[in-house]
N, C-alpha and C positions, 0 to 999 in steps of 0.2 A: 805587074809585080815589081816590087822594089829590087828584087834580085840582089840581095845584100850579102851573099855568101853565108847563109844562116848556120852552116854546120858548126862553126866554132868562132865566128867573127874574124877568123884568120889572125894568126900570130904576126907580129910586126917583123919586118926584115930590114932593119937599119934605117928607119926614118926619124926625123927630128920630132921632139915632143911638141913643138909648135911651129907653124909655118914661118912666123916672124915674131920679133920681140922676145920677151922673157919666156923661158920654159915654165911649165907648171911647177917643176921642182924649184926653180929660182924664186917664183912667186911665193912659195911656201918656206923659203929660207934654206933650201938644200942646194948642194952643188949642181951646176948645170948638167953634169954627166951622171947624176944619180939615177938609180933604178928604183922607182917607187912601185909598191905592190899592194893592192887591196885584195885580201883573202875574204871572199864574200860567200857566206852561207845562205843557201836558198831554201824556200818552202817552210819557213816558220808558220805554224798553225796547221800544217798538214796532218800531224799525228802527235800524240804525247811523246813518243820515243824520239821523234824528230825535234820536238821542242826541248826536251831535257838535254839531248846531245848538243844542240846549238846554244842553249843557255850556258852550259858549261864551257863551251869553246869561246863564247864572248867574254865570260867572266875571267877566264884564264889567258885571254889574249891570243888564243890559237887562230882565231879569225878576227878580222877587224870591222866587219859589218855584216848585216844580215837583212833579208827582205821577207816580208810577211804576206801570206795569202789571206786576205781579209775575209773572203766568203767561206774559207775552209773550216771544218768542224772544230778544230782546236785553237781557233783564233782567240777566244776569250782567255785561254791560259796565257797567251802571249801578252794580252793587255794587263793581266794581273801581275805577271813578272816585270813588265815595264814600269809599273808603279813603284817598285822597289829598286829599279835600275834606270833612273831617269836620264842618265848620261849615255845609255846604250846607243850605238850607231845603227839605226834601223830605217828601212825604207819600206814602201808599199810595192809589192810585186803584183801589178794589175793583172787580174785573172778573168778570162772570158770563157774558159772551158773547165770541165770536170772530167778528167780522162781516165779515171780508174773504174773498171767495169762494175765492181761491187761497192764502191766507196764514192758517192756522188755528193754534190752540194749545189745550192741554188744561187741565183743572182741576188744581190743586195737590193737593187732597185726594183720598183714595180714595173714590170715589162707588159706592154700591151699584148692582147691576144694576137697570135701570129708572129710574134717577135722571134727572130732566129736565135735569140739567146735563151730560149726555153724549148727543150726537146719534148717528146711525147710524154715523158714521165714528170715533166716540170723542172728538170735539172738544167744546168748549163750544158751546152753541147759537148760531145766527147772529143772532137777533133779540131785542130786549128783551122783546117781548110773550110770547115763549116762557117767560121767567122768571116773569112775573106770572100766566100761565095754567097752566103745566104743571109747575112746580117746587115741591117742598115747602119750607116755610120752614126746616125743620131742615137740609136739604141746603145751602141758601144760607148759613146760619149756619156750617155746617162748613167750607165753602169760604172764606168771608170770614175766619174765624179762621185758617185755614191760610195764607192770603196774608199776613195781618198777622204771624203768627208767623214765616213765612219771612223777611220783611223785618227783623224784630227780630233773629232769629238771625244774619242776614247783616250786622248792624251798621248798618242804615239808621237814621239819627236821625229818627224819625217825628215831624214837627211838626203834622201834620193828617191827616185821613182824607177822601178824596174818593170819588166813585163814577163808573164808566165808563158813558157813554151814559145817565146818569140812571136806570139800571135800579133802583137801590135806593130810589127815591122814587116808584115807581109805585103802591104800595099801602101801607096802614098797616103790614102785617106785614113788608114789605121795609124800610120806613123804620125799624122797630124793630130789625132786624138792623144797619142802618147806625149807628143810635144806640148800640147795644150795643158795637160795635167802638170807638167813641169812648170809651165808659165803661171798657171792659176795658184799653185801651191808653193811657188818660188823655191823649187828644188831641182837640181840637175837630174837629167834622165841618164840611165845606164845605156850608153851607146858609144861605140868606138869612133874617135875622130878619123882613124884610118879609113873607115868605110865611107865617111863623108868625102874625104879626099879622092878616093877611088871611084865612087859612084856618083858624086855630085858634079855640078858644073861651076867652075870658078866664076865669081861675080865681082868684077872690079878688082881693086887692089887689096892687099892684106889678106885676112883670113876669111873673107866673105864667100859663101857658096850658095847656090841654089840646090836644094836637096829635098826630095819628097814633097815637092810643091811648096816649099817654104824657103824664105831667106834666112840663112843661119850663119853663125860664125864658128870657126873651129875652137875659139876660146870657150864656147859653151859646152864643149865635150872634153872634159879633163883627162879621160882615159883614152890612151892610144889604141889598145886592143883588149878584147875580152876573150878568154879561152876557158875550156873545161875539158876534162878527160872524157873520152868516148869508149865504147865497148871493144872487146877483143883482147883484154888483158886479164891475167890471172892475179890473184891476191898478192903473190910474191913479187910481182912486177910493179905493183901500184906505186910504191915510193919512187922507184927509179924512173917511171914515166913522168911523174910530176917534176922530178929533178931535171930531167932532160928538157922538158918544156920550158923551164925557167932559166936554165944555166946560160943560154946563149942570147938572152935578151939584150938589145942595145939600150942606151939611155932612154928613159921615157917613163910613162905611167901605165900600169897594167892592172887588169882585174883577173884573178883566178877564181872561178866559181866552183864551189864544193857543195855536196848534198850530204848532210850529216844525219845520222840516225843510229839506233842500236838494232842489231840483227836479232829481234825477238819475235814472239808470237804476234804481237799487235802489228808491228810494221810489216811482217810477212803477209798478214791478212789484208793489209791496205795495198801494198805495192807489189806483192809477190816476193819471192826470195831472190831469184836470179834475174838476170836481164838488166837492161839499162835503168838506173836509179831505183833498183829494188833494194830489199833489206840488206843483202850482202854487200852490194855496191856502197850503200850509205855507211855501213860499218867500216868498210875499207877506207872511205874518205875520212871518217872520224879517226881511225887508227893512224892515218898519215899525218893529219894536222896536229894530232896530240903527241906525236912521237918525238923523242929527243933527237933522233937522226934528222928529221925534217927541220927542226929548230936550228940544229947545228949547220945544216946545209944553207939555210937562209943567211945565217950570220957569216959563214965563210964566203958566200957570194957577195956580201955587202949590200944585199937587198933591204931596202927600208920599207917597213910596213906602215901603211897609212889607211885611213878610213874615209868614208864619204863626208863626214863632218869636216875633216881637214881639207878635202878637195874642194868643198863648197867655197872655201876662202879664195880659191884661185879662179872661180867662175864669175864673170861679170854679173852684177845684180840684175834681176829681171825687172822690167818696168812695173 
């Protein structure tokens, strides 16, 4: 196992934005001690109410980027919206599972009989561990490439590559698939440089590391840490939890993941109402990012909002 601290990718505790040379902030024209934040909406394509909430947040600048589940049932709605919003900051959230009991979807690629990416009903498997234990790497690569290609053909302006339920960072072989998609489609992957520093092995001078069976550079990971809220909080605490998680960040680049949606009959049927990433949860996230209080907090903190399109400029070009 990669053992990367998957619960939240771990918030940073006073580390530099880059091990050497210019920081990402400096490369983008900001002060060295700036705090840059990507507010990243996940799961576009999951449901109509997720799409409408996320579209509004992108249009109004409440979030700065979003990632798409290409195999999910409402993907075509995202494609249609993108055609009238060609400058939207969007990535592909590579998806190898369909984890809602009554709301399933299938692989994009044609999988051979016996593939671990097809369950008894013909859907993607329900649990991430099924991928790490039961699926051949070449089948995952075939499906990942099919999802990226579908988005490209449909005109999605791919600014980054993400992965659903952190499935593609469970093992070195899966991480290599994730990395390869970034290489092939010349887009940075969402992964924190801090984890590379902590779990990788320094390789020579500068920012070079051996990580997940690959030779990588910290310069290829523009975000220092990725975090999101987890369960155990009431609605009245939602805003204060986000503020607390962001208020003490040192200089660097961060990604805050949110899951937006409207707490309505459709989303409740898809995700359930309560529990992690359910309809109520997604409504709480929507209420926070859209609130004047949160906008005021970000301004008072001097946090600079950026998206993956901007971060791309600080990442060395892929061969």
